[in-house]
VOTOR-786457 format. One line per field, with one value per residue: chain; x, y, z of N, C-alpha, C in turn. Coordinates in pm, whole numbers. Atoms other than C-alpha are relative to their C-alpha. Example, Ala and Ser with C-alpha at 12.3 -4.5 7.8 and 13.67 -1.06 7.14 Angstrom:
VOTOR-786457
chain <- (A:A);
nxx <- (89:-82);
nyy <- (-119:-119);
nzz <- (0:-6);
caxx <- (1230:1367);
cayy <- (-450:-106);
cazz <- (780:714);
cxx <- (90:-77);
cyy <- (120:109);
czz <- (0:73);
***
This chain:
VOTOR-786457
chain <- (A:A:A:A:A:A:A:A:A:A:A:A:A:A:A:A:A:A:A:A:A:A:A:A:A:A:A:A:A:A:A:A:A:A:A:A:A:A:A:A:A:A:A:A:A:A:A:A:A:A:A:A:A:A:A:A:A:A:A:A:A:A:A:A:A:A:A:A:A:A:A:A:A:A:A:A:A:A:A:A:A:A:A:A:A:A:A:A:A:A:A:A:A:A:A:A:A:A:A:A:A:A:A:A:A:A:A:A:A:A:A:A:A:A:A:A:A:A:A:A:A:A:A:A:A:A:A:A:A:A:A:A:A:A:A:A:A:A:A:A:A:A:A:A:A:A:A:A:A:A:A:A:A:A:A:A:A:A:A:A:A:A:A:A:A);
nxx <- (144:41:65:135:3:74:9:-103:74:-24:-90:-7:-38:74:-61:51:140:3:-42:112:108:-43:19:144:50:-46:58:140:97:-30:70:-89:-105:-26:-124:-121:-4:-46:-141:-76:17:-90:-136:-16:8:-61:109:132:82:138:-1:-31:114:106:-36:21:144:54:-53:55:145:49:18:-117:7:-61:-144:-45:10:-114:-122:-18:6:-126:-112:-101:31:-14:72:-88:-132:-110:-96:-140:-48:109:-24:82:-18:42:90:6:3:-126:-20:107:-17:-117:29:14:123:-36:-81:95:77:-91:-19:123:4:-106:21:132:78:43:-57:47:2:-124:-4:41:-115:-38:-128:13:124:-6:86:-31:-8:16:-129:-101:-97:-115:53:-111:-29:127:91:-67:64:-82:21:-43:-66:-82:65:-34:48:-16:40:102:69:-85:-95:67:-42:-136:7:62:-93:-94:66:44:-121);
nyy <- (15:116:-31:53:126:2:135:39:55:139:6:137:14:99:131:42:36:128:100:20:67:139:61:12:104:132:34:-43:108:69:-49:-77:-60:-141:-20:14:-104:-123:17:-16:-139:-83:29:-67:-146:-47:-40:26:-121:27:40:143:68:3:102:130:20:24:127:113:-19:-13:-142:-76:-7:122:-14:-103:56:91:-81:-80:84:70:-94:24:-83:-144:-80:-112:43:-12:-102:38:29:57:-22:82:-36:108:-40:110:-47:-60:-127:-94:-59:-89:-120:12:-67:-139:1:25:-123:-100:37:-33:-146:-48:51:-42:118:91:133:74:-86:-38:-143:-28:13:140:20:68:59:15:101:45:145:41:31:40:85:-78:-63:-59:-131:-74:21:30:-12:43:-64:111:101:-65:-4:-112:33:-92:-129:-89:-70:-106:58:22:-94:33:127:-30:-82:89:55:-113:-66);
nzz <- (3:78:127:12:72:125:54:96:113:37:114:52:140:78:-29:-130:17:70:-97:-92:73:14:-132:-22:89:-44:-130:-5:-23:-126:-119:-86:84:-31:-77:82:103:-65:-34:126:43:-80:50:130:-11:-123:-89:59:15:43:141:3:-60:101:98:-64:-13:134:50:-75:0:-137:-32:-43:-146:-53:22:-94:-134:-21:11:-121:-120:-24:-12:103:116:-16:99:35:45:-95:39:23:-135:-78:-143:-87:-140:-89:-107:-96:-138:-45:70:-31:-134:4:79:145:43:28:122:108:19:58:141:72:10:90:136:46:39:-106:13:117:118:67:33:138:89:7:-67:-129:-48:-145:-58:-136:-13:-139:-62:98:-69:-45:-122:-74:58:-2:113:126:132:113:129:85:-82:-102:-130:-87:-132:-113:57:-56:109:54:95:129:104:45:76:130:77:69:119:82:54);
caxx <- (3570:3397:3291:2930:2861:2763:2656:2928:2800:2769:3049:2965:3106:2948:3194:3082:2717:2782:2961:2669:2416:2617:2612:2239:2171:2376:2201:1853:1678:1838:1642:1793:1986:1965:2247:2506:2409:2452:2786:2908:2766:2962:3278:3222:3136:3292:2958:2582:2450:2082:2167:2315:2027:1784:1976:1963:1591:1512:1737:1599:1243:1200:1091:1357:1238:1350:1694:1728:1615:1882:2146:2087:2030:2363:2675:2885:2714:2791:2569:2858:3187:3506:3760:4121:4195:3966:3951:3825:3777:3768:3469:3532:3520:3891:3912:3577:3650:3977:3808:3760:3405:3550:3800:3518:3312:3613:3674:3309:3331:3660:3564:3204:3063:2887:3007:2980:3014:3283:3397:3277:3629:3655:3960:3836:3574:3490:3356:3341:3448:3413:3767:4084:4277:4512:4360:4702:4725:4373:4223:4308:4221:4341:4385:4410:4672:4836:4754:4748:4725:4713:4525:4324:4079:4336:4559:4305:4412:4780:4692:4461:4727:4960:4706:4616:4975);
cayy <- (-3922:-4233:-4231:-4288:-4643:-4672:-4982:-5163:-5231:-5594:-5680:-6033:-6150:-6351:-6633:-6639:-6644:-6931:-7121:-7068:-7172:-7492:-7567:-7503:-7726:-8010:-7995:-7868:-8204:-8312:-8285:-8020:-7854:-7504:-7540:-7685:-7434:-7144:-7284:-7306:-6961:-6813:-6991:-6840:-6483:-6463:-6360:-6379:-6041:-6012:-6048:-6394:-6491:-6401:-6620:-6910:-6863:-6847:-7140:-7365:-7237:-7149:-6824:-6558:-6537:-6896:-6828:-6512:-6695:-6962:-6706:-6502:-6791:-6969:-6785:-6946:-6719:-6351:-6098:-5853:-5877:-5924:-5645:-5659:-5653:-5880:-5761:-6008:-5904:-6178:-6134:-6457:-6436:-6370:-6099:-5946:-5901:-5731:-5478:-5627:-5487:-5136:-5220:-5355:-5040:-4819:-5014:-4978:-4604:-4552:-4767:-4641:-4993:-5251:-5603:-5825:-5530:-5395:-5036:-4873:-4876:-5251:-5210:-5333:-5577:-5627:-5922:-6053:-6402:-6602:-6730:-6756:-6948:-6667:-6599:-6525:-6222:-6095:-5882:-5991:-5891:-6037:-5861:-6127:-6359:-6103:-6123:-5815:-5875:-5698:-5411:-5115:-4911:-4634:-4875:-4894:-4579:-4680:-5031:-4902:-4650:-4938:-5057:-4712:-4624);
cazz <- (921:790:429:339:226:-136:-320:-509:-860:-968:-1208:-1316:-1647:-1926:-1848:-1484:-1589:-1830:-1554:-1315:-1580:-1635:-1261:-1241:-1541:-1392:-1052:-1140:-1129:-802:-481:-252:-535:-388:-133:-372:-641:-398:-281:-641:-720:-431:-555:-900:-794:-447:-295:-363:-479:-569:-939:-876:-649:-928:-1174:-928:-861:-1232:-1318:-1044:-1094:-728:-563:-513:-151:-95:-244:-35:278:240:138:453:695:652:766:492:240:191:19:-7:-192:4:0:-110:264:466:827:1085:1447:1708:1935:2128:2506:2574:2308:2393:2764:2667:2437:2091:2080:2098:1823:1604:1658:1576:1253:1150:1218:1032:733:715:686:897:964:658:421:191:141:-181:-323:-269:-49:291:411:776:967:1321:1413:1731:1798:1596:1859:1960:2302:2453:2222:2299:2163:1810:1454:1128:798:532:686:916:1288:1513:1886:2221:2060:2180:1973:1934:1735:1450:1264:1250:1132:857:750:661:403:272:174);
cxx <- (-37:-70:-139:3:-82:2:112:-73:41:83:18:32:-88:55:-49:-146:-12:38:-113:-114:31:-20:-148:-57:38:-67:-151:-98:27:-79:101:113:40:132:125:11:49:147:87:-9:94:146:27:11:71:-100:-131:-84:-138:-5:26:-116:-116:29:-26:-149:-63:44:-57:-153:-57:-13:130:4:67:153:58:0:117:131:28:0:136:118:109:-20:15:-76:85:133:102:99:137:64:-120:34:-98:34:-52:-88:-24:18:129:24:-104:20:121:-18:-18:-128:25:80:-92:-81:86:23:-124:-9:101:-23:-135:-87:-42:72:-61:2:141:-5:-29:115:51:128:-10:-136:20:-96:45:12:-4:131:97:112:126:-35:110:38:-121:21:75:-88:94:-35:66:68:87:-79:53:-58:33:-33:-91:-60:87:107:-56:53:139:0:-59:94:101:-57:-51:118:6);
cyy <- (-117:44:-63:-126:16:-141:-23:-65:-145:-3:-142:-1:-104:-141:-53:-45:-135:-114:-32:-74:-148:-76:-24:-114:-139:-45:21:-110:-78:62:73:69:141:21:-19:104:131:-8:21:144:90:-26:79:151:56:46:-21:128:-38:-46:-151:-80:-11:-106:-140:-30:-34:-137:-122:3:-5:149:65:7:-121:6:101:-53:-91:79:80:-83:-60:97:-22:88:148:71:117:-53:15:102:-58:-38:-43:11:-85:33:-114:58:-116:56:70:136:103:65:93:116:-14:63:146:13:-18:126:108:-31:34:151:50:-43:43:-115:-76:-133:-74:81:31:149:19:-13:-143:-33:-83:-66:-31:-108:-29:-151:-35:-35:-41:-81:73:75:66:138:93:146:-3:37:-62:85:-92:-102:59:15:120:-30:105:144:79:75:107:-53:-9:93:-34:-128:27:81:-85:-51:109:72:-12);
czz <- (-91:-128:-2:-86:-128:-54:-101:-117:-28:-128:-53:-148:-70:28:135:-11:-70:94:98:-69:-19:132:25:-85:50:130:8:38:128:114:88:-75:43:74:-87:-111:61:38:-123:-49:79:-39:-128:16:123:104:-75:-7:-54:-146:-15:60:-98:-106:55:9:-135:-52:69:6:141:32:47:153:64:-13:99:144:34:0:127:127:33:-2:-104:-123:32:-111:-51:-49:111:-55:-30:134:84:147:79:145:86:110:96:140:43:-66:41:136:5:-98:-149:-53:-34:-129:-122:-30:-65:-149:-82:-23:-104:-144:-57:-47:125:-19:-117:-128:-48:-29:-149:-99:-12:76:128:14:147:45:143:-5:148:69:-109:65:44:128:83:-51:6:41:-134:-119:-101:-119:-100:91:110:130:79:137:103:-41:93:-118:-64:-97:-142:-109:-56:-83:-139:-89:-77:-132:-94:-66:-150);
***
């Protein structure tokens, strides 16, 4: 049974905050500073939780709504932390017609999270991608750098069990 999703508490450090403040100070007076600041913030923290977005908004003296809008518009940014095991399900045409949508749904059910999110224990994160270039193995998922191909939804439990040992 899928576990209920709970928020993962923000665990930013003073060193990370100092690093972000230094980035903001160095870029603050540049036109279009928001994108490079958010890119650096994501490098520092690994994602852009609301706490980081507030620091950016305050530091650049812009509305939080603007920071949030950019953070959610561009796919390069994540509002959720990445798990120890990053699961990516290919939803490109070849994989999708061979059942990757069912695999994605099964993973969401088993992990108790939606795409782009991380399990409460920080172990797994889940995302969809468009093509990983392994169409001959369709449908395909990756977990970190390991590729699993020619899957069906019923393979999900055995694959997850390898990482839960």
